[in-house]
C-alpha positions in Angstrom: 112.6 82.2 211.0 110.8 82.0 214.4 109.0 78.9 213.2 112.3 77.2 212.5 114.1 78.3 215.7 111.0 77.2 217.7 111.2 73.8 216.1 114.9 73.5 217.0 114.1 74.3 220.6 111.3 71.7 220.6 113.6 69.1 219.0 116.3 69.6 221.7 113.7 69.5 224.4 112.3 66.2 222.9 115.7 64.5 223.3 116.6 66.3 226.5 118.5 64.3 229.1 119.0 61.3 226.8 122.4 59.7 227.0 124.3 60.3 223.7 126.9 57.7 224.8 124.2 55.0 225.3 124.9 51.9 223.2 121.6 52.1 221.4 121.2 55.5 219.7 117.7 54.6 218.5 116.5 56.4 221.7 117.3 59.6 219.7 114.9 60.5 216.9 113.6 63.4 214.9 110.0 64.6 215.6 107.6 64.8 212.7 107.6 68.6 213.0 111.4 68.6 212.7 111.3 66.5 209.5 108.7 68.8 208.0 110.6 72.0 208.9 114.0 70.9 207.7 112.5 69.7 204.5 111.4 73.2 203.8 114.8 74.9 204.4 115.8 74.6 200.8 113.6 77.6 200.2 115.7 79.7 202.5 118.4 82.1 201.6 122.0 80.9 202.2 122.4 83.4 205.1 119.2 82.2 206.7 120.4 78.6 206.5 123.7 79.6 208.1 121.8 81.3 210.9 119.8 78.1 211.6 123.1 76.1 211.6 124.6 78.5 214.1 121.4 78.6 216.2 121.3 74.8 216.4 124.9 74.6 217.3 124.5 77.1 220.1 121.4 75.4 221.4 123.1 71.9 221.3 126.1 73.2 223.3 123.8 74.9 225.8 122.0 71.5 226.3 125.3 69.6 226.7 126.5 72.2 229.3 123.2 71.9 231.1 123.8 68.1 231.4 127.4 68.6 232.6 128.8 72.0 233.5 132.3 70.6 233.0 131.9 70.0 229.3 134.0 72.5 227.4 134.0 73.4 223.8 136.8 75.3 222.1 136.6 77.0 218.7 137.5 73.8 216.9 134.8 71.8 218.6 132.2 74.5 217.8 133.2 74.5 214.2 133.1 70.8 214.0 129.6 70.8 215.4 128.5 73.4 212.9 129.7 71.1 210.2 127.6 68.3 211.6 124.5 70.5 211.5 125.4 71.7 208.0 125.6 68.1 206.9 122.3 67.3 208.5 120.6 70.2 206.5 122.2 69.0 203.3 121.1 65.4 203.9 117.5 66.5 204.2 117.6 68.7 201.2 119.2 66.2 198.8 116.9 63.4 200.1 119.3 60.7 199.1 118.7 58.6 202.2 115.8 57.6 204.5 114.9 59.6 207.5 115.9 56.7 209.7 119.4 56.6 208.3 119.8 60.3 208.3 118.9 60.3 212.0 121.2 57.4 212.8 124.2 59.1 211.0 123.5 62.4 212.7 123.5 61.1 216.2 126.5 58.9 215.5 128.4 62.0 214.5 127.2 63.8 217.7 128.4 60.8 219.7 131.8 60.8 218.0 132.0 64.6 218.4 131.4 64.6 222.2 133.9 61.8 222.7 136.6 63.7 220.8 135.9 67.1 222.3 135.4 65.8 225.9 137.0 62.4 226.2 136.2 62.1 229.9 132.5 61.9 229.0 132.8 58.3 227.8 134.3 57.2 231.1 131.4 58.7 233.0 128.4 57.9 230.8 129.1 54.9 228.6 127.7 52.5 231.3 124.8 54.8 232.2 121.2 54.1 231.1 119.0 56.0 228.7 118.9 59.1 230.8 121.7 61.0 232.5 121.5 63.1 235.7 122.8 66.6 235.1 125.8 67.8 237.0 124.3 70.8 238.8 125.3 74.3 237.9 123.4 76.9 239.9 123.3 80.7 239.8 123.5 82.0 243.3 122.1 85.2 244.8 124.3 88.3 244.7 124.2 88.5 248.5 125.6 85.0 248.9 128.3 85.6 246.3 129.4 88.9 247.9 129.5 87.2 251.3 131.5 84.1 250.1 134.0 86.2 248.0 134.3 88.9 250.7 133.7 91.8 248.2 133.6 95.3 249.7 131.0 96.9 247.6 131.7 100.4 248.9 135.4 100.3 248.0 135.6 97.9 245.1 138.2 98.9 242.5 136.6 99.3 239.0 136.0 98.1 236.4 134.8 94.7 237.6 134.7 91.5 235.6 132.6 88.5 236.8 134.2 85.4 235.1 131.4 82.8 234.8 128.6 85.2 235.5 125.9 82.7 234.5 122.9 83.0 232.1 121.2 85.7 234.2 124.2 87.6 235.4 122.6 88.2 238.8 125.7 89.6 240.4 126.5 91.8 237.4 123.1 93.3 237.4 123.2 93.8 241.1 126.5 95.7 240.9 125.5 97.7 237.9 122.4 98.9 239.6 124.7 100.3 242.3 126.5 102.4 239.8 129.6 100.1 239.5 131.3 99.7 236.1 130.9 95.9 235.7 131.0 93.3 233.1 130.1 89.6 233.0 131.8 86.8 231.0 130.3 83.4 230.2 129.7 81.0 227.3 126.0 81.8 227.3 124.5 83.9 224.5 123.9 87.4 225.7 122.4 90.5 224.1 123.1 92.9 227.0 126.1 95.1 226.2 127.9 94.5 229.6 127.5 90.7 229.4 130.2 89.1 227.2 129.8 85.8 225.3 133.2 84.1 225.3 135.1 81.1 226.4 137.2 82.1 229.5 140.2 80.1 228.1 140.1 82.1 224.9 139.0 85.6 226.1 141.6 88.4 225.9 141.7 89.8 229.4 144.1 92.5 228.5 146.9 94.0 230.6 146.4 96.1 233.7 142.8 96.5 232.6 140.6 95.4 235.5 140.3 96.7 239.0 138.5 93.6 240.3 137.9 90.2 238.9 135.5 87.8 240.6 134.5 84.2 240.0 132.2 82.2 242.4 132.3 78.5 241.8 133.3 79.2 238.2 136.8 79.4 236.8 138.6 78.0 239.8 136.0 75.2 240.2 136.7 74.1 236.6 140.4 74.6 237.1 140.3 72.1 240.0 138.3 69.7 237.9 140.9 69.7 235.1 143.8 69.5 237.6 142.3 66.3 238.9 141.5 64.7 235.6 144.0 62.5 233.8 143.1 64.2 230.5 142.5 67.6 232.0 143.3 70.8 230.2 145.2 72.1 233.2 148.0 73.8 231.2 145.5 76.1 229.4 143.8 76.8 232.8 147.2 77.7 234.4 148.0 80.1 231.5 144.6 81.7 231.8 144.9 82.0 235.6 148.1 84.0 235.0 146.5 86.0 232.3 143.7 87.0 234.7 146.2 88.1 237.4 148.3 90.1 234.8 145.1 91.8 233.6 144.6 93.4 237.0 145.6 97.0 237.7 148.2 97.5 240.4 146.2 97.4 243.6 143.4 95.3 241.9 142.0 92.1 243.3 141.0 88.6 242.1 138.3 87.1 244.3 137.5 83.4 243.7 136.2 80.3 245.3 137.2 77.5 245.7 140.9 78.1 246.3 143.7 76.7 244.1 146.5 75.7 246.5 148.3 73.7 243.8 149.1 76.8 241.8 148.8 79.5 244.5 152.0 78.3 246.2 154.0 79.2 243.1 152.9 82.9 243.0 155.6 85.6 243.1 155.2 87.2 246.6 156.9 90.3 245.3 154.1 90.8 242.7 151.0 89.3 244.4 149.7 89.3 248.0 147.4 86.3 248.7 144.8 85.7 251.4 142.8 82.5 252.0 139.6 82.4 254.1 137.5 79.5 255.2 133.8 79.5 254.6 131.4 78.5 257.4 134.2 76.7 259.3 134.4 73.8 256.8 137.1 72.8 254.2 135.7 75.1 251.6 138.0 78.1 251.1 138.1 81.2 249.0 141.1 83.3 247.9 141.7 87.0 247.4 144.9 87.9 245.4 146.0 91.5 245.3 148.4 92.7 242.6 151.0 94.8 244.4 153.2 95.8 241.5 
């Protein structure tokens, strides 16, 4: 299986950064190694084929998110993408069409899929050239995140959940090494037990479960993005925001940056105490919300 997964990695790398919304999709193509590898998948067990479909789906989503961190893919979008890769596999195995046509049909399906799952993408990229510049998404040092979010390590209420912890989960590992009961949540694929692979809009945060929830340039940054977009999924974000607050224990805190003034002003002062703080004397602010009952 390693040979097949390595080939998927190389194929995605081959097309890396190309604009799927570019008018001429001939810029996308399969490498010779990909054609050879897929042609041999008919020898694989059905479970192995499904594994490769899932692997290709995860890797494609990872690449889309690398290009633009504001892309979001719900369960339906992921299942639709799996169907696209299942169709690709079947096209190669039945050999009823030319490689050129299979390639064209596949990338047309991908183009349609991204336009349907993330409509804002067409507005941004349809007039771009062959390559797109990624919308930066960085993983910051634990010290910087602790400073920005004003986390008191010595007295932090546990357990802790880092929403949007990133691929490496730097802050999660930092806190865990200091004996803190901590978990990270992100859409990345993890194998470490305390790092959770999930969409933060679909994750079950529970009720009065967490002592502290933190999110540095993660959840609230995307909430702001959807709040400002004409087609933004701001209702789902507002519901998740309240789910996060309700998942706090009494006395627990939600630390996040940037702040969310458009929804913070509606919080029940009898249930939540809120504090905003500026960062480095500029317009960038963070928020700490304490659940008081």
